[in-house]
C-alpha positions as CSV (number, residue, x, y, z in Angstrom):
1,Q,107.0,93.4,82.0
2,V,104.5,94.5,84.7
3,Q,105.6,96.6,87.6
4,L,103.6,96.5,90.9
5,V,103.9,98.9,93.7
6,E,102.1,98.2,97.0
7,S,101.3,100.8,99.6
8,G,99.1,101.2,102.7
9,G,100.8,98.9,105.2
10,G,101.7,99.8,108.7
11,L,101.1,99.3,112.4
12,V,97.5,99.0,113.6
13,Q,95.8,97.9,116.8
14,P,93.7,94.8,116.9
15,G,90.2,95.6,115.6
16,G,91.6,98.3,113.4
17,S,91.5,98.7,109.6
18,L,93.9,99.1,106.7
19,R,93.5,99.4,103.0
20,L,96.3,98.2,100.9
21,S,96.8,99.4,97.3
22,C,98.6,97.9,94.4
23,A,99.3,100.0,91.4
24,A,100.2,98.2,88.2
25,S,102.1,99.7,85.3
26,G,103.9,98.6,82.2
27,S,102.5,95.9,79.9
28,I,99.3,95.4,81.8
29,F,97.3,94.4,78.8
30,N,95.8,90.9,79.2
31,I,96.4,90.5,82.9
32,D,94.3,87.5,83.8
33,H,93.9,88.2,87.5
34,M,95.6,90.0,90.3
35,A,95.9,88.8,93.9
36,W,97.2,89.5,97.4
37,Y,99.3,87.0,99.2
38,R,100.8,87.2,102.7
39,Q,103.8,85.7,104.4
40,A,104.3,85.6,108.1
41,P,107.7,85.0,109.6
42,G,108.6,81.3,109.3
43,K,105.6,80.5,107.3
44,Q,104.8,79.9,103.6
45,R,103.3,82.5,101.4
46,D,99.5,82.1,101.3
47,L,96.8,83.5,99.1
48,V,94.6,86.1,100.7
49,A,92.4,87.1,97.8
50,R,92.3,87.3,94.1
51,I,90.2,89.2,91.5
52,T,89.8,88.4,87.8
53,S,89.7,90.9,85.0
54,D,85.9,90.4,85.1
55,G,85.8,91.3,88.8
56,N,85.2,87.8,90.1
57,T,86.7,87.3,93.5
58,D,88.0,84.4,95.6
59,Y,89.5,84.3,99.1
60,G,92.2,82.1,100.6
61,Y,91.3,79.6,103.3
62,S,92.9,81.6,106.1
63,V,90.5,84.5,105.5
64,K,87.5,82.8,103.9
65,G,84.4,83.5,105.9
66,R,85.7,86.7,107.3
67,F,83.5,89.3,105.8
68,T,85.9,92.0,107.0
69,I,88.4,91.5,104.2
70,S,87.6,92.3,100.6
71,I,89.4,92.8,97.3
72,S,88.4,95.2,94.7
73,R,89.9,96.9,91.6
74,D,89.7,100.2,89.9
75,N,90.5,99.6,86.2
76,A,90.7,103.2,85.4
77,K,93.6,103.5,87.8
78,N,95.1,100.1,87.2
79,T,94.9,99.6,90.9
80,V,93.8,96.7,93.1
81,Y,92.8,97.2,96.7
82,L,92.6,95.0,99.8
83,Q,90.3,96.4,102.5
84,M,90.9,94.8,105.9
85,N,88.7,95.5,108.8
86,S,88.6,94.0,112.3
87,L,92.3,93.0,112.0
88,K,93.7,90.4,114.3
89,P,97.3,89.8,115.5
90,E,97.5,86.7,113.3
91,D,97.0,89.0,110.2
92,T,100.5,90.3,110.8
93,A,102.6,89.5,107.7
94,V,104.2,91.0,104.7
95,Y,101.5,91.4,102.1
96,Y,102.5,91.0,98.4
97,C,100.6,92.0,95.3
98,A,100.8,89.7,92.3
99,A,99.7,89.8,88.7
100,F,99.2,86.8,86.5
101,Q,99.5,87.2,82.7
102,G,99.4,83.9,80.8
103,R,102.3,81.8,82.1
104,R,104.0,84.8,83.7
105,D,103.6,86.1,87.2
106,Y,104.8,89.4,88.6
107,W,105.3,90.4,92.2
108,G,105.5,93.6,94.2
109,Q,108.1,94.3,96.8
110,G,105.7,93.7,99.7
111,T,104.3,95.9,102.4
112,Q,104.4,95.1,106.1
113,V,101.2,94.9,108.1
114,T,101.6,94.6,111.9
115,V,98.6,94.2,114.1
116,S,99.6,94.8,117.7
117,S,98.5,96.7,120.8
């Protein structure tokens, strides 16, 4: 089992920044990749970004091309980060951290991000 705890969400004005953190614990050996997803009210859960154990990254279609969003990881802390700058109201959603280990996937409880003036 892998436990994931997200933090860092909150209310921010348009153009502001947030850094989300996801701390992994438990049986974290052989996690293939970790990712951030988001789900806005009434919409499906979409990929924001993912990062492999080697540090390779990929971004979801809704944020691809926006150089103001980046995923990173600190292996010593077993933590993955999502840095979001120049936030827009359409970025408002619950953000979920996920870990993929073989055929298994694990999810955090989610953290709310609200972009509003």
